[in-house]
N, C-alpha and C positions, 0 to 999 in steps of 0.2 A: 504493500500500500504506500510506503514511503516513496517508492519509485514512481508510481502512478500519480500521486498527488504532488510530487516535486516539480520544481521549475524546469523548463526546457533549456538546453544549452543554446547559446547564441549561435548565429549563422556560421558558416564555414564547414569544412570537411571534418566529420567526426573521426575519420581514420587518420588524417594528418595531425589533428589535435592529439589523439591518443599516442601516436608515434613520437611526437615531440614534447609531450607534457612533462616527462621526467619522473612520473610516478606510475609505474606499470600496474601496481595493484589498484590504485584509484581508477585507472583507465581500463582495467580488466585485460591488460596485455599479458598473455601467458608466456610467450616464447618469441624471441627474435631470431630470424634466420639471416642469411647473407643478403637477401633482397626482399624480405617480407617478414611478416609476423603473424602469430596466432592471437586472436582476441575473442573473448566471450561475446556472443550476440546479445545486445541490450534488449532485444525483443525476441527471446528464444521460442522455438516451437517445441523444444524438449529440454530438460536439464542437460547441460553439457553441449548445447548448440554452439559450435565454434565457427569462426570465420578465419580463413587464411587470406591475408591481405598483402598485396604488393606494396612495398615502401613508396615507390614513386607514384605521384598523383597522375595516373593515366586511367582512361575509361574502357579500353578495349583490349582484347587478346592480341589484335594486330599491332598495337603500339608496344607491347611487351617484348623485351629482349629474350633470347633463348635462356639466359641465366635467370631472369625473373620467372619465366615459366617453369623452369626446372625447380627453383626454390619453392614456388607456389605448390607444386605437386609433392615436393618433399615435406612441406608443412602439412598438407592434407594427409599424407601417409602417416606422419607423426601423430596427427590429431586422432586418426582412427585407432591407432595402437594405444594411445593414451586413454581414449574413451572406452575401449574394450577392456583394458586393464582395470580402470578405476570404477566404471559403472557396469561392466559386464554386458556392454552393448552387443546385440546379436546381429546387427546389420547397420547400414548407414545410408542415408540419402546424401549424396555429394553432388554439388552442381553450382552453376553460376547463372545469374540473370543479367544479361548484357543488354542494356537499353530499357527505356520505359515500357515499350511494347512487350518486352519479355518479363516484366514484373520487377525490375530492379528498384529497390527502395532507395539505394544510393547509386545513382547512375554514373557518377563521374570518377569513381575510384574503384579499380578492379579488385574484386574479392570473390572467394568461393565459400559456399556454405558446407559445413559438415554437421549433419544432424544424426545423432545416435538413435537407433530404433530397436525395439524389442518385440517379440511375438505377442500379439494381442494388445499393443500399446494404444490403439485407437479406441475411444469410448464414446458414449452418446453425447458428452459435453462438446467434444471436438467436432463430431459429425453433425449433430442436430443443433446444438446451441452455439456453434461457431465460437467456442470459448476454450482457452487452453488453461490447464491447471499445472503449475510447476511445483514439485515437491520441496524445493529449497531455494533460498535467496541466491542471487548472483555471487555475492561475496563468499558464500559457503562453497559454491561450485568452484570458484576461483581457487580457494584455499585447498580444496581436495585435489584439483588437477595440478596446481603448482607443486604441492607436496609430492605427488606421484612423479613429476618430472625429475625430482631430486633423488628418487629411489635408485 
């Protein structure tokens, strides 16, 4: 409720802000790679919903360098291993929405979604009520995953 009732961040790119803020925990940045980083999604579909984000402020796959694309996939791979180990995820939805027509919420900064899934994880609230219920706060998810990174 604190998140829902809280004030919204001022304009600008949320990913660039997170990358440059200097406080990874406050920004929910889990891991930094050579050309990108893993961050918790502030609007998760499931506990542990992560985003692999390219450091450079670019919008499309065509703008990315081979190194950026390689690092992006390495971060996605690390995310799936991390979520399987900490949450026992049985599967994953991995993808990106490039452009408004494709459903991108943040169109101008390239990122990929990693959503952990479990058998039977859809229920009537999500299907009929178009409502998501998350079992833990983002800060708890962050601490669990960050701790797992150091194991």
